[in-house]
C-alpha positions, 0 to 999 in steps of 0.5 A, spaced: 255 594 296 252 595 303 246 599 300 244 594 295 245 589 301 240 593 306 235 594 300 235 586 299 234 585 307 229 590 307 225 586 302 227 580 305 224 582 312 218 585 309 216 579 306 217 575 312 212 580 316 207 579 311 207 572 311 206 572 319 201 577 319 204 579 326 202 586 330 204 589 336 198 588 341 194 594 343 195 594 350 203 594 350 206 601 351 208 604 345 215 608 343 214 615 344 219 617 338 216 612 333 223 611 331 226 604 331 231 605 337 225 605 341 225 597 340 231 597 345 229 602 350 225 600 356 218 603 356 215 605 362 208 602 364 203 607 367 203 608 374 197 605 378 192 611 380 192 612 387 186 617 388 179 616 388 174 617 382 170 624 383 164 619 384 166 618 391 166 626 393 160 627 389 156 622 394 159 626 401 154 631 404 155 634 410 160 629 413 156 623 411 157 618 405 150 617 402 150 610 398 146 606 394 147 599 393 148 601 385 153 606 387 157 602 392 158 597 386 160 602 381 165 605 386 168 598 387 169 597 380 172 604 379 177 604 386 177 597 388 185 595 388 183 588 387 180 590 381 185 595 379 190 589 380 186 584 375 186 590 370 193 589 369 193 582 368 190 582 360 196 587 359 201 581 361 197 576 357 198 581 351 205 581 353 205 574 352 202 574 346 207 579 343 212 574 346 209 568 342 209 572 336 216 572 336 217 565 337 218 565 344 214 561 350 209 565 354 211 566 361 204 565 364 200 570 367 197 571 374 190 568 375 188 568 382 181 571 384 181 575 391 175 575 395 172 581 399 173 582 406 169 578 411 167 585 415 164 584 422 158 580 420 150 582 420 145 582 425 145 574 425 147 572 431 140 573 435 137 567 438 130 566 440 124 563 436 127 557 434 135 556 435 140 561 431 140 565 425 147 565 422 148 570 416 155 567 414 156 571 407 163 568 406 161 561 406 155 563 401 160 566 397 165 561 397 159 556 395 156 560 389 162 562 386 167 557 388 172 562 391 175 559 397 181 562 400 187 561 397 183 558 391 186 561 384 184 560 377 189 556 373 191 559 366 192 553 361 198 555 356 205 553 354 210 552 360 217 553 360 218 546 359 214 545 353 213 539 349 213 538 341 218 541 336 221 548 338 218 553 334 223 557 330 224 565 332 220 569 328 223 575 329 228 577 324 235 578 327 241 582 324 248 579 325 255 581 323 262 581 325 268 586 323 275 584 325 282 585 323 288 580 323 295 579 321 298 572 320 305 570 319 307 563 316 314 560 314 313 556 308 317 549 306 318 551 299 318 558 295 315 554 288 308 556 290 309 563 294 315 565 291 318 566 298 319 562 304 315 567 309 308 569 308 305 575 311 298 577 310 294 582 314 287 585 312 280 586 314 274 581 315 267 583 316 260 580 314 253 582 315 246 578 315 239 577 317 236 571 320 229 569 320 224 563 322 217 562 319 211 559 321 211 553 317 217 551 320 223 554 315 229 558 317 232 563 312 239 566 313 241 572 308 248 574 309 253 579 305 261 578 307 267 581 305 275 580 306 280 585 304 287 582 304 294 584 303 300 579 302 307 578 300 305 572 296 309 573 289 305 569 285 299 573 287 296 577 281 291 581 285 294 584 291 291 587 295 285 583 293 278 584 296 273 577 296 266 577 298 259 574 296 252 574 298 249 567 301 242 565 302 241 558 306 234 556 307 232 550 312 225 547 311 223 541 316 219 536 312 216 531 318 218 534 325 216 541 326 213 542 319 207 546 318 203 552 321 199 548 325 205 546 329 209 552 329 203 557 331 201 553 337 204 558 342 200 564 339 194 560 339 195 558 346 197 566 348 191 568 344 186 564 348 190 566 355 188 573 353 181 571 353 182 567 359 185 573 363 179 577 361 175 572 364 179 572 370 178 580 370 170 579 369 170 573 375 174 578 380 169 584 378 163 578 380 167 577 386 168 584 388 160 586 386 158 580 391 163 582 396 160 589 396 153 587 396 154 583 402 158 588 406 152 593 404 147 589 406 151 587 413 151 594 414 144 595 413 143 589 418 147 592 423 144 599 423 137 595 423 140 592 430 142 599 432 135 601 431 132 595 435 137 596 441 135 604 441 128 602 441 129 597 447 133 602 451 127 607 450 122 601 453 127 600 458 128 607 460 120 608 460 119 602 464 124 605 469 121 612 469 114 609 471 117 604 476 120 611 479 114 614 479 110 608 482 116 607 488 115 615 490 107 613 490 109 607 494 106 602 489 112 598 488 118 596 492 125 599 491 128 592 488 123 593 482 127 600 481 134 597 482 132 591 477 129 597 472 136 601 472 140 594 471 136 593 465 137 600 462 144 599 463 144 593 459 140 596 454 145 601 453 151 596 453 148 593 447 146 599 444 154 601 444 156 594 442 151 595 436 153 602 434 161 600 434 159 594 430 156 598 425 162 603 425 167 597 424 163 595 418 163 602 415 170 602 416 171 596 412 166 598 407 169 605 406 176 601 405 174 596 400 171 602 396 176 607 396 184 607 394 186 612 400 188 610 407 182 609 412 186 613 417 186 619 412 182 625 415 178 625 409 175 618 410 176 617 417 170 622 419 165 620 414 159 616 416 156 611 411 149 612 410 145 606 406 140 609 402 137 602 400 133 598 404 131 590 403 124 590 400 122 582 399 117 582 393 110 579 395 112 572 391 119 570 389 119 569 381 120 561 379 125 560 374 126 553 371 133 550 373 134 548 366 133 556 364 138 558 370 143 553 368 143 555 361 144 562 363 150 560 367 153 556 362 153 563 358 155 568 363 159 565 368 167 566 367 169 559 369 165 556 364 168 559 358 175 559 362 174 551 362 173 551 355 179 555 353 183 551 357 181 544 354 182 548 347 189 549 349 190 542 352 188 540 345 193 545 341 199 543 346 197 536 344 198 537 336 205 539 338 207 533 342 204 529 336 208 532 331 214 531 336 213 523 335 216 524 327 223 523 325 227 529 324 228 530 316 230 537 314 231 540 307 237 544 306 238 549 300 243 554 299 246 558 294 252 563 294 255 568 289 262 570 289 266 576 287 274 578 287 276 585 285 283 589 287 289 591 283 295 588 279 300 586 284 306 591 284 311 585 287 316 582 283 314 575 280 321 572 281 325 571 288 330 577 288 337 575 286 335 568 283 337 570 276 330 568 273 327 573 268 321 578 270 314 575 267 309 581 266 303 579 270 296 578 266 290 577 271 283 577 268 281 584 267 274 583 270 278 582 277 281 589 276 276 594 279 273 597 286 266 596 289 262 597 282 266 591 279 265 587 286 257 588 286 257 586 278 260 580 280 255 578 286 249 580 283 251 578 276 252 571 279 258 570 275 261 565 280 255 562 283 255 556 288 249 552 290 247 545 293 241 542 296 241 536 301 237 532 306 238 531 313 235 525 317 235 524 324 231 518 327 231 517 335 231 509 336 226 509 342 223 516 341 222 515 349 222 523 350 217 524 345 212 518 346 212 520 354 210 528 352 205 525 347 202 521 353 202 526 358 199 531 353 193 526 352 192 525 359 192 533 360 186 533 355 182 528 358 183 531 365 181 538 362 175 534 359 173 531 366 174 538 369 169 541 364 164 535 366 166 537 374 164 544 373 158 543 370 155 538 375 158 543 381 155 549 377 148 546 378 149 544 385 151 551 386 144 554 383 140 549 386 143 550 393 142 558 392 135 557 390 134 553 397 138 558 401 133 563 398 127 559 400 130 558 407 131 565 408 125 567 406 121 562 410 125 564 416 124 572 415 116 571 414 117 566 421 121 572 424 116 577 422 110 574 425 114 572 431 116 579 432 109 581 431 106 576 436 112 579 441 109 586 440 102 584 442 105 580 448 109 586 451 103 591 450 099 586 454 104 585 459 105 592 460 097 593 461 097 587 466 103 591 469 100 597 470 093 594 473 098 591 478 097 584 475 104 582 472 111 584 475 116 588 473 121 582 472 116 579 467 115 585 463 123 586 462 123 579 460 118 580 455 122 586 452 128 582 451 124 577 447 121 583 443 128 585 442 131 578 440 125 577 435 126 584 432 134 582 431 132 575 428 127 579 423 133 584 421 138 578 420 133 574 416 131 579 412 139 580 411 140 573 409 134 573 404 137 579 400 144 576 400 141 569 398 138 573 392 145 576 390 147 569 391 143 566 386 145 572 381 152 570 382 150 563 381 148 565 374 153 570 373 148 576 373 152 581 376 156 582 370 152 584 364 
């Protein structure tokens, strides 16, 4: 009997599986042995990789890391822990999808996007030509990418307090009981039982399967059996085994009816899986922007080191000339003292520039690797940028509408906003259906069986003086397992029925409130989409303006540096012939150093502005 039931259960489950069309998402851990028991064992997630890729080692030569911007971005994609963290998020979304496919509510996935470190900044604090040129790269990143500190991209999706009718559990479940009991009941008369005390003992058991379906119905199929031994003298079959096979199906006809209502969490989880991919893409864009900023800041700081080294050389050359002139009695000893002070100042500025560059190297190495920065392998490695900033002769002019169209296709948050709006509309379907009354159709059927042996107890109470009647039970009840299965599947003793269950909430305030709230959520998502479109256009325009400004500043700084070089050469010549003073030459040297620093800072601002435009249109990922 149990084997036949298992056959029907397997057919029942297979029918339900083909109905829902569910499968395990590809990213989740697989059972190692392929057996069904693996569904009840914890499957370990893969450990995070703690070592860097071979690319990092291949770029180290003679204790220096020779790094191009392209290689820096590739190293970040391979080794950066922010990206590694976001690599797990799509698998969390797949786990939520698996949960939704079983009829559960998704738990949600983390969606914050982390910014890169600020670094020590470039050579953007030099003053001279006309005020201060500031290389505030973090502000530019926040402006272009909309990633201010603490900002996270929220995933739309079902929450723990979902609205609308509950989704039936789509995973089948086996349920069963097994028990033994013994009862002893006194009787008020002996006419029915033949005795004044009924004692019964026996085993009971049932095994069934329950499953819900995407169109709202819930079915249960169960087999039960009970074997009983009694002292009832009137029982013709003793011990007797009763059993049956029952099927019950409940189908909502109003609230909770239809696939569109019951698969809404699956559709939302599918959308959230796409959103998690977009969040990962946005993290890659943010990381690539941060690497670019750190890289150009390092180039800028190394340029500042070169400027300070050149300034020191000029100061030392002037000191040497003044010492020679002092020995010849041409200049006063105070000029030599002033030149020595300028050399000391230049050495101090060079030391500050070199330490700033080393700090920037430390930040960049840490951002591009998984190892700790104080490890012997990373601590002694010096980063040597191999790319230089070379502005084109003329910046290309791209129409704003073309850049907006490109950004609309490429920027992840635009696609996220669309998916969030779609999720809000899907949730609204559930709350709209929840306004309907509850009307369920319940259909049930059962086949019964009774088998056993002819009772060997006497038919009359001993000592009553009555005659003994020969027992004559129905022959079809006499038998064992085969007889019982014949009765069950032959439906000799069937029960069946159907009923309608109606429940109408009088004021329906919960459903009305949920529907109103979900409608407003849809409107909020629509407003968010409009707001994002406006913000995207402003960011692109501002990025273009920033590039124009930084290019104009660089050209002006380049011209000013050229004039300062000519001015210094002329003043040095005047000093050699005794027309100028030592103090004036030192001032011109300082002006030249400031102009060179401004040129380096403006060039770094221009490079980062170009990257800001690329990030504004989503050009880092392609």
